[in-house]
MARLO-698855 format. One record per residue (C-alpha): residue number from 0; x, y, z. Coordinates in nm, 2 decimals. Layout:
BEGIN
<node NUM, <X, Y, Z>>
...
END
This chain:
BEGIN
<node 0, <2.64, -3.71, 4.49>>
<node 1, <2.33, -3.57, 4.31>>
<node 2, <2.38, -3.54, 3.94>>
<node 3, <2.23, -3.24, 3.76>>
<node 4, <1.97, -3.30, 3.49>>
<node 5, <1.87, -3.10, 3.19>>
<node 6, <1.62, -2.82, 3.29>>
<node 7, <1.25, -2.91, 3.24>>
<node 8, <1.32, -3.27, 3.16>>
<node 9, <1.04, -3.51, 3.07>>
<node 10, <1.03, -3.66, 3.42>>
<node 11, <0.99, -3.32, 3.58>>
<node 12, <0.69, -3.25, 3.36>>
<node 13, <0.55, -3.60, 3.46>>
<node 14, <0.59, -3.53, 3.83>>
<node 15, <0.43, -3.18, 3.80>>
<node 16, <0.14, -3.33, 3.60>>
<node 17, <0.08, -3.59, 3.87>>
<node 18, <0.08, -3.33, 4.14>>
<node 19, <-0.17, -3.12, 3.95>>
<node 20, <-0.40, -3.42, 3.91>>
<node 21, <-0.42, -3.47, 4.28>>
<node 22, <-0.74, -3.64, 4.38>>
<node 23, <-0.87, -3.76, 4.72>>
<node 24, <-0.60, -3.73, 4.97>>
<node 25, <-0.49, -3.39, 4.85>>
<node 26, <-0.84, -3.27, 4.74>>
<node 27, <-0.78, -2.93, 4.88>>
<node 28, <-0.49, -2.87, 4.65>>
<node 29, <-0.70, -2.96, 4.35>>
<node 30, <-0.96, -2.72, 4.47>>
<node 31, <-0.71, -2.44, 4.51>>
<node 32, <-0.58, -2.51, 4.16>>
<node 33, <-0.92, -2.47, 4.02>>
<node 34, <-0.98, -2.15, 4.22>>
<node 35, <-0.65, -2.01, 4.08>>
<node 36, <-0.74, -2.12, 3.73>>
<node 37, <-1.08, -1.96, 3.74>>
<node 38, <-0.95, -1.64, 3.90>>
<node 39, <-0.68, -1.59, 3.64>>
<node 40, <-0.92, -1.67, 3.36>>
<node 41, <-1.17, -1.41, 3.48>>
<node 42, <-0.91, -1.15, 3.56>>
<node 43, <-0.74, -1.17, 3.21>>
<node 44, <-1.09, -1.17, 3.04>>
<node 45, <-1.19, -0.86, 3.24>>
<node 46, <-0.86, -0.69, 3.14>>
<node 47, <-0.90, -0.77, 2.77>>
<node 48, <-1.27, -0.66, 2.77>>
<node 49, <-1.19, -0.33, 2.94>>
<node 50, <-0.90, -0.26, 2.70>>
<node 51, <-1.12, -0.34, 2.40>>
<node 52, <-1.41, -0.12, 2.53>>
<node 53, <-1.16, 0.16, 2.61>>
<node 54, <-1.01, 0.14, 2.26>>
<node 55, <-1.35, 0.11, 2.09>>
<node 56, <-1.51, 0.40, 2.29>>
<node 57, <-1.22, 0.63, 2.22>>
<node 58, <-1.21, 0.55, 1.85>>
<node 59, <-1.59, 0.59, 1.81>>
<node 60, <-1.58, 0.92, 2.00>>
<node 61, <-1.29, 1.06, 1.80>>
<node 62, <-1.44, 0.93, 1.48>>
<node 63, <-1.77, 1.11, 1.54>>
<node 64, <-1.58, 1.43, 1.63>>
<node 65, <-1.37, 1.41, 1.31>>
<node 66, <-1.65, 1.28, 1.09>>
<node 67, <-1.91, 1.55, 1.15>>
<node 68, <-1.71, 1.85, 1.27>>
<node 69, <-1.44, 2.07, 1.13>>
<node 70, <-1.08, 1.96, 1.20>>
<node 71, <-1.00, 2.33, 1.21>>
<node 72, <-1.24, 2.63, 1.22>>
<node 73, <-1.10, 2.95, 1.09>>
<node 74, <-1.26, 3.27, 1.23>>
<node 75, <-1.20, 3.64, 1.18>>
<node 76, <-1.09, 3.86, 1.46>>
<node 77, <-1.31, 4.15, 1.55>>
<node 78, <-1.27, 4.44, 1.32>>
<node 79, <-1.45, 4.78, 1.26>>
<node 80, <-1.65, 4.83, 0.94>>
<node 81, <-1.67, 5.15, 0.74>>
<node 82, <-2.00, 5.22, 0.90>>
<node 83, <-1.85, 5.20, 1.24>>
<node 84, <-2.00, 4.86, 1.34>>
<node 85, <-1.80, 4.58, 1.51>>
<node 86, <-1.80, 4.26, 1.31>>
<node 87, <-1.65, 3.91, 1.31>>
<node 88, <-1.77, 3.80, 0.97>>
<node 89, <-1.56, 3.71, 0.67>>
<node 90, <-1.63, 3.93, 0.37>>
<node 91, <-1.37, 3.76, 0.15>>
<node 92, <-1.48, 3.41, 0.24>>
<node 93, <-1.42, 3.27, -0.11>>
<node 94, <-1.06, 3.40, -0.11>>
<node 95, <-0.99, 3.26, 0.23>>
<node 96, <-1.13, 2.92, 0.14>>
<node 97, <-0.94, 2.90, -0.19>>
<node 98, <-0.61, 3.00, -0.02>>
<node 99, <-0.66, 2.76, 0.27>>
<node 100, <-0.75, 2.47, 0.04>>
<node 101, <-0.41, 2.51, -0.13>>
<node 102, <-0.22, 2.45, 0.19>>
<node 103, <-0.05, 2.10, 0.17>>
<node 104, <-0.24, 1.86, 0.40>>
<node 105, <-0.57, 2.04, 0.37>>
<node 106, <-0.84, 1.84, 0.20>>
<node 107, <-1.13, 2.09, 0.20>>
<node 108, <-1.21, 2.44, 0.31>>
<node 109, <-1.58, 2.54, 0.32>>
<node 110, <-1.74, 2.87, 0.41>>
<node 111, <-2.01, 2.84, 0.67>>
<node 112, <-2.29, 3.05, 0.81>>
<node 113, <-2.40, 2.95, 1.16>>
<node 114, <-2.68, 3.05, 1.39>>
<node 115, <-2.89, 2.92, 1.67>>
<node 116, <-3.26, 2.92, 1.61>>
<node 117, <-3.58, 2.75, 1.71>>
<node 118, <-3.76, 2.50, 1.49>>
<node 119, <-4.13, 2.43, 1.52>>
<node 120, <-4.38, 2.17, 1.40>>
<node 121, <-4.73, 2.21, 1.54>>
<node 122, <-4.71, 2.26, 1.91>>
<node 123, <-4.35, 2.12, 1.94>>
<node 124, <-4.04, 2.34, 1.95>>
<node 125, <-3.67, 2.26, 1.97>>
<node 126, <-3.36, 2.46, 1.98>>
<node 127, <-3.11, 2.38, 1.71>>
<node 128, <-2.79, 2.51, 1.55>>
<node 129, <-2.81, 2.59, 1.18>>
<node 130, <-2.51, 2.53, 0.95>>
<node 131, <-2.54, 2.70, 0.62>>
<node 132, <-2.32, 2.51, 0.37>>
<node 133, <-2.29, 2.45, 0.00>>
<node 134, <-2.41, 2.11, -0.13>>
<node 135, <-2.07, 2.01, -0.26>>
<node 136, <-1.91, 2.09, 0.07>>
<node 137, <-2.18, 1.89, 0.26>>
<node 138, <-2.09, 1.58, 0.06>>
<node 139, <-1.74, 1.59, 0.20>>
<node 140, <-1.86, 1.55, 0.57>>
<node 141, <-1.83, 1.17, 0.62>>
<node 142, <-2.08, 1.14, 0.91>>
<node 143, <-2.34, 1.35, 0.72>>
<node 144, <-2.30, 1.23, 0.37>>
<node 145, <-2.24, 0.86, 0.47>>
<node 146, <-2.42, 0.84, 0.81>>
<node 147, <-2.50, 0.53, 1.01>>
<node 148, <-2.87, 0.57, 0.90>>
<node 149, <-3.04, 0.82, 0.67>>
<node 150, <-3.39, 0.89, 0.54>>
<node 151, <-3.44, 1.08, 0.22>>
<node 152, <-3.19, 1.17, -0.05>>
<node 153, <-2.90, 1.41, 0.02>>
<node 154, <-2.92, 1.51, -0.35>>
<node 155, <-3.24, 1.70, -0.26>>
<node 156, <-3.05, 1.91, -0.01>>
<node 157, <-3.08, 2.24, -0.21>>
<node 158, <-3.46, 2.20, -0.21>>
<node 159, <-3.51, 2.22, 0.16>>
<node 160, <-3.34, 2.15, 0.49>>
<node 161, <-3.14, 1.85, 0.63>>
<node 162, <-3.19, 1.77, 1.00>>
<node 163, <-3.05, 1.53, 1.25>>
<node 164, <-3.25, 1.22, 1.35>>
<node 165, <-3.28, 1.35, 1.71>>
<node 166, <-3.44, 1.68, 1.58>>
<node 167, <-3.68, 1.48, 1.36>>
<node 168, <-3.78, 1.26, 1.66>>
<node 169, <-3.83, 1.56, 1.89>>
<node 170, <-4.05, 1.73, 1.63>>
<node 171, <-4.22, 1.41, 1.51>>
<node 172, <-4.14, 1.48, 1.14>>
<node 173, <-4.01, 1.28, 0.85>>
<node 174, <-3.90, 1.35, 0.50>>
<node 175, <-4.15, 1.56, 0.31>>
<node 176, <-4.29, 1.74, 0.62>>
<node 177, <-4.24, 2.12, 0.65>>
<node 178, <-4.10, 2.27, 0.96>>
<node 179, <-4.07, 2.64, 1.07>>
<node 180, <-3.73, 2.79, 1.14>>
<node 181, <-3.76, 3.09, 1.37>>
<node 182, <-3.47, 3.34, 1.43>>
<node 183, <-3.49, 3.63, 1.67>>
<node 184, <-3.25, 3.83, 1.45>>
<node 185, <-3.48, 3.88, 1.15>>
<node 186, <-3.61, 4.17, 0.95>>
<node 187, <-3.49, 4.52, 1.05>>
<node 188, <-3.77, 4.77, 1.05>>
<node 189, <-3.82, 5.13, 1.18>>
<node 190, <-3.97, 4.98, 1.50>>
<node 191, <-3.67, 4.74, 1.56>>
<node 192, <-3.59, 4.39, 1.46>>
<node 193, <-3.87, 4.14, 1.42>>
<node 194, <-3.82, 3.77, 1.43>>
<node 195, <-3.78, 3.59, 1.10>>
<node 196, <-3.99, 3.28, 1.03>>
<node 197, <-3.93, 3.06, 0.73>>
<node 198, <-4.08, 2.72, 0.65>>
<node 199, <-3.87, 2.45, 0.48>>
<node 200, <-3.94, 2.10, 0.36>>
<node 201, <-3.74, 1.83, 0.53>>
<node 202, <-3.54, 1.66, 0.25>>
<node 203, <-3.28, 1.46, 0.44>>
<node 204, <-3.26, 1.31, 0.79>>
<node 205, <-2.92, 1.18, 0.91>>
<node 206, <-2.79, 0.99, 1.21>>
<node 207, <-2.43, 1.09, 1.26>>
<node 208, <-2.37, 0.86, 1.56>>
<node 209, <-2.34, 1.14, 1.82>>
<node 210, <-2.65, 1.22, 2.03>>
<node 211, <-2.56, 1.59, 2.06>>
<node 212, <-2.51, 1.63, 1.69>>
<node 213, <-2.82, 1.44, 1.59>>
<node 214, <-3.03, 1.63, 1.85>>
<node 215, <-2.92, 1.98, 1.77>>
<node 216, <-2.79, 2.01, 1.42>>
<node 217, <-2.96, 2.11, 1.09>>
<node 218, <-2.81, 2.21, 0.75>>
<node 219, <-2.94, 2.48, 0.52>>
<node 220, <-2.81, 2.56, 0.17>>
<node 221, <-2.54, 2.83, 0.20>>
<node 222, <-2.72, 3.10, 0.00>>
<node 223, <-3.04, 3.04, 0.19>>
<node 224, <-2.86, 3.06, 0.53>>
<node 225, <-2.70, 3.39, 0.43>>
<node 226, <-3.04, 3.54, 0.35>>
<node 227, <-3.20, 3.40, 0.66>>
<node 228, <-2.94, 3.53, 0.90>>
<node 229, <-2.87, 3.86, 0.73>>
<node 230, <-2.53, 3.75, 0.62>>
<node 231, <-2.55, 3.86, 0.25>>
<node 232, <-2.20, 3.86, 0.10>>
<node 233, <-2.02, 3.73, 0.41>>
<node 234, <-1.96, 3.40, 0.60>>
<node 235, <-1.92, 3.34, 0.97>>
<node 236, <-1.63, 3.09, 0.95>>
<node 237, <-1.43, 2.86, 0.73>>
<node 238, <-1.46, 2.49, 0.81>>
<node 239, <-1.13, 2.31, 0.73>>
<node 240, <-1.08, 1.93, 0.69>>
<node 241, <-0.72, 1.79, 0.68>>
<node 242, <-0.57, 1.46, 0.58>>
<node 243, <-0.41, 1.39, 0.92>>
<node 244, <-0.62, 1.53, 1.20>>
<node 245, <-0.38, 1.39, 1.46>>
<node 246, <-0.11, 1.61, 1.32>>
<node 247, <-0.32, 1.93, 1.31>>
<node 248, <-0.07, 2.14, 1.51>>
<node 249, <0.18, 2.15, 1.23>>
<node 250, <-0.08, 2.30, 0.99>>
<node 251, <-0.21, 2.58, 1.21>>
<node 252, <0.05, 2.84, 1.11>>
<node 253, <0.03, 2.77, 0.74>>
<node 254, <-0.35, 2.79, 0.75>>
<node 255, <-0.34, 3.12, 0.93>>
<node 256, <-0.09, 3.27, 0.69>>
<node 257, <-0.29, 3.15, 0.39>>
<node 258, <-0.61, 3.29, 0.52>>
<node 259, <-0.56, 3.65, 0.64>>
<node 260, <-0.37, 3.85, 0.91>>
<node 261, <-0.71, 3.87, 1.09>>
<node 262, <-0.76, 3.50, 1.10>>
<node 263, <-0.77, 3.29, 1.42>>
<node 264, <-0.82, 2.92, 1.45>>
<node 265, <-1.00, 2.67, 1.67>>
<node 266, <-0.91, 2.30, 1.64>>
<node 267, <-1.09, 1.98, 1.72>>
<node 268, <-0.85, 1.92, 2.00>>
<node 269, <-0.94, 2.26, 2.15>>
<node 270, <-1.31, 2.16, 2.13>>
<node 271, <-1.27, 1.81, 2.28>>
<node 272, <-0.92, 1.80, 2.42>>
<node 273, <-1.02, 1.81, 2.79>>
<node 274, <-1.26, 1.51, 2.75>>
<node 275, <-0.99, 1.31, 2.56>>
<node 276, <-0.73, 1.38, 2.83>>
<node 277, <-0.98, 1.27, 3.09>>
<node 278, <-1.03, 0.95, 2.89>>
<node 279, <-0.66, 0.89, 2.88>>
<node 280, <-0.63, 0.93, 3.26>>
<node 281, <-0.93, 0.70, 3.31>>
<node 282, <-0.77, 0.44, 3.08>>
<node 283, <-0.45, 0.44, 3.28>>
<node 284, <-0.62, 0.41, 3.61>>
<node 285, <-0.84, 0.13, 3.49>>
<node 286, <-0.54, -0.06, 3.36>>
<node 287, <-0.37, -0.03, 3.69>>
<node 288, <-0.68, -0.14, 3.88>>
<node 289, <-0.73, -0.44, 3.66>>
<node 290, <-0.36, -0.53, 3.68>>
<node 291, <-0.40, -0.54, 4.05>>
<node 292, <-0.69, -0.78, 3.99>>
<node 293, <-0.47, -1.00, 3.78>>
<node 294, <-0.21, -0.99, 4.06>>
<node 295, <-0.47, -1.09, 4.32>>
<node 296, <-0.58, -1.38, 4.10>>
<node 297, <-0.22, -1.49, 4.06>>
<node 298, <-0.16, -1.48, 4.43>>
<node 299, <-0.40, -1.78, 4.46>>
<node 300, <-0.13, -1.98, 4.29>>
<node 301, <0.09, -1.92, 4.59>>
<node 302, <-0.18, -2.05, 4.83>>
<node 303, <-0.22, -2.36, 4.62>>
<node 304, <0.15, -2.43, 4.58>>
<node 305, <0.22, -2.38, 4.96>>
<node 306, <-0.05, -2.64, 5.03>>
<node 307, <0.09, -2.87, 4.77>>
<node 308, <0.44, -2.84, 4.91>>
<node 309, <0.31, -2.91, 5.26>>
<node 310, <0.12, -3.22, 5.14>>
<node 311, <0.40, -3.34, 4.93>>
<node 312, <0.68, -3.30, 5.19>>
<node 313, <0.73, -3.68, 5.22>>
<node 314, <0.75, -3.71, 4.84>>
<node 315, <1.00, -3.43, 4.82>>
<node 316, <1.22, -3.60, 5.09>>
<node 317, <1.21, -3.94, 4.90>>
<node 318, <1.29, -3.77, 4.57>>
<node 319, <1.58, -3.58, 4.72>>
<node 320, <1.73, -3.90, 4.88>>
<node 321, <1.70, -4.07, 4.54>>
<node 322, <1.92, -3.80, 4.39>>
<node 323, <1.68, -3.53, 4.27>>
<node 324, <1.85, -3.19, 4.28>>
<node 325, <1.72, -2.87, 4.43>>
<node 326, <1.69, -2.73, 4.08>>
<node 327, <1.47, -3.02, 3.97>>
<node 328, <1.24, -2.98, 4.27>>
<node 329, <1.22, -2.61, 4.21>>
<node 330, <1.13, -2.67, 3.84>>
<node 331, <0.87, -2.93, 3.93>>
<node 332, <0.67, -2.69, 4.15>>
<node 333, <0.74, -2.40, 3.92>>
<node 334, <0.57, -2.60, 3.65>>
<node 335, <0.28, -2.67, 3.87>>
<node 336, <0.21, -2.30, 3.92>>
<node 337, <0.32, -2.19, 3.57>>
<node 338, <0.09, -2.44, 3.40>>
<node 339, <-0.20, -2.30, 3.60>>
<node 340, <-0.11, -1.95, 3.50>>
<node 341, <-0.07, -2.04, 3.13>>
<node 342, <-0.39, -2.23, 3.11>>
<node 343, <-0.58, -1.96, 3.29>>
<node 344, <-0.43, -1.70, 3.06>>
<node 345, <-0.53, -1.89, 2.75>>
<node 346, <-0.89, -1.94, 2.87>>
<node 347, <-0.91, -1.57, 2.98>>
<node 348, <-0.79, -1.46, 2.63>>
<node 349, <-1.05, -1.68, 2.46>>
<node 350, <-1.33, -1.56, 2.70>>
<node 351, <-1.23, -1.20, 2.67>>
<node 352, <-1.20, -1.20, 2.29>>
<node 353, <-1.54, -1.38, 2.25>>
<node 354, <-1.70, -1.12, 2.49>>
<node 355, <-1.55, -0.83, 2.31>>
<node 356, <-1.64, -0.96, 1.96>>
<node 357, <-2.00, -1.02, 2.07>>
<node 358, <-2.04, -0.72, 2.30>>
<node 359, <-2.35, -0.59, 2.11>>
<node 360, <-2.54, -0.92, 2.17>>
<node 361, <-2.42, -0.93, 2.53>>
<node 362, <-2.52, -0.57, 2.59>>
<node 363, <-2.86, -0.62, 2.43>>
<node 364, <-2.92, -0.91, 2.67>>
<node 365, <-2.82, -0.70, 2.97>>
<node 366, <-3.03, -0.41, 2.85>>
<node 367, <-3.33, -0.65, 2.81>>
<node 368, <-3.29, -0.81, 3.15>>
<node 369, <-3.26, -0.46, 3.31>>
<node 370, <-3.57, -0.34, 3.14>>
<node 371, <-3.39, -0.09, 2.91>>
<node 372, <-3.22, 0.24, 2.97>>
<node 373, <-2.88, 0.09, 3.07>>
<node 374, <-2.71, 0.30, 2.81>>
<node 375, <-2.83, 0.66, 2.79>>
<node 376, <-2.70, 0.84, 2.47>>
<node 377, <-2.78, 1.18, 2.61>>
<node 378, <-2.52, 1.12, 2.89>>
<node 379, <-2.26, 0.92, 2.71>>
<node 380, <-2.28, 1.09, 2.37>>
<node 381, <-2.28, 0.78, 2.15>>
<node 382, <-2.56, 0.53, 2.10>>
<node 383, <-2.39, 0.20, 2.19>>
<node 384, <-2.10, 0.05, 2.38>>
<node 385, <-1.83, -0.01, 2.13>>
<node 386, <-1.54, -0.26, 2.16>>
<node 387, <-1.24, -0.30, 1.94>>
<node 388, <-0.97, -0.57, 1.99>>
<node 389, <-0.62, -0.45, 1.93>>
<node 390, <-0.32, -0.69, 1.91>>
<node 391, <-0.11, -0.49, 2.15>>
<node 392, <-0.40, -0.47, 2.41>>
<node 393, <-0.43, -0.85, 2.40>>
<node 394, <-0.05, -0.89, 2.41>>
<node 395, <-0.02, -0.66, 2.71>>
<node 396, <-0.28, -0.86, 2.90>>
<node 397, <-0.11, -1.19, 2.81>>
<node 398, <0.23, -1.06, 2.91>>
<node 399, <0.11, -0.92, 3.24>>
<node 400, <-0.07, -1.24, 3.34>>
<node 401, <0.21, -1.47, 3.25>>
<node 402, <0.47, -1.25, 3.41>>
<node 403, <0.28, -1.23, 3.74>>
<node 404, <0.20, -1.60, 3.73>>
<node 405, <0.56, -1.69, 3.69>>
<node 406, <0.69, -1.45, 3.95>>
<node 407, <0.45, -1.56, 4.23>>
<node 408, <0.53, -1.92, 4.16>>
<node 409, <0.90, -1.88, 4.24>>
<node 410, <0.86, -1.83, 4.62>>
<node 411, <0.68, -2.16, 4.70>>
<node 412, <0.89, -2.35, 4.44>>
<node 413, <1.21, -2.23, 4.61>>
<node 414, <1.07, -2.33, 4.95>>
<node 415, <1.01, -2.68, 4.82>>
<node 416, <1.36, -2.70, 4.67>>
<node 417, <1.52, -2.60, 5.00>>
<node 418, <1.33, -2.85, 5.21>>
<node 419, <1.57, -3.07, 5.41>>
<node 420, <1.50, -3.43, 5.31>>
<node 421, <1.59, -3.55, 5.66>>
<node 422, <1.33, -3.32, 5.82>>
<node 423, <1.08, -3.42, 5.56>>
<node 424, <1.11, -3.79, 5.64>>
<node 425, <1.17, -3.77, 6.02>>
<node 426, <0.80, -3.83, 6.11>>
<node 427, <0.72, -4.06, 5.82>>
END
């Protein structure tokens, strides 16, 4: 009577290893093993790379939103002035800003004057959005005060105008050049409103990391912007920064109560929420698709093991007649498939992590081989393809691969264990 043995005994590992090292007579099995190994390696690497790029892209995109834009923008609702004009400006902008800044969780509240204008240098024109802001408040905007790249000195901001690198490139200007700022809402005369044209020296050029910001944004000193846009004594909005942008919803009511009954708010989620939700949906779909890819790669293990069981039928019959239990046979062939899955997963993790950590070099090579233009910032918003490895992303890829590899191995291993030794040896 067959005597049970301890699970995964040394002799079971030895038999499984000998089967995996099949050479001439069972060359097809060895080939299928290599195919399974390579398939799992590439599938796991692709999953890790995709998860890293997904995480990096989202983090870079959100960071550029939070680092160069208000977390909350406070506006005034429309009201009627004493002269009977309809306005949405904020006359008591200093009071609003001071009260909002005292709300727990708010790190900064800055009055802004905003307007869309045309900038000109020689024969070149560009449409931009002017942000009138105080120098001290400008220093608190991370992507402007500490940008990826900068030309000039931000301390000279009050002496001229700060522009994005995309604006500078479009106009062909650098620090020290003078550009014209043209607004259609200029000086009011008896014959109507004439355009206002002022010339400013470029004192600072920033690269915030977002194409749309660098290409369309310029900053003027607050008092100068008030004068240029006929906003003397008022502001257009209050730009609010908070300590925890992800928890902005809890601060909206305290901010509105601190500001004024006429206040209304617009958050960074309102501005970019639709895009971020689309990213989340795309992330989930990509994970499902790549999980199917890992499953397909794992299915190759079944093909290899079925061929192995078929070729080793005589060996199974002999081992069973010698007293090897069904459980031992099952574990032998389970080890054959599991080892392939484990080794493929390890190689895939190494390959995927190396690719993600060196994605800039890899992408530069791809861009060079393609002749440039592979990544277009005007379409994708950011200047490069980012990747960030997260422990849980790598762990989820490893868990998925090992789980699928172990599950698909069970069926052919059970088939081998249930093989009748008499039938296996009948024609031998």
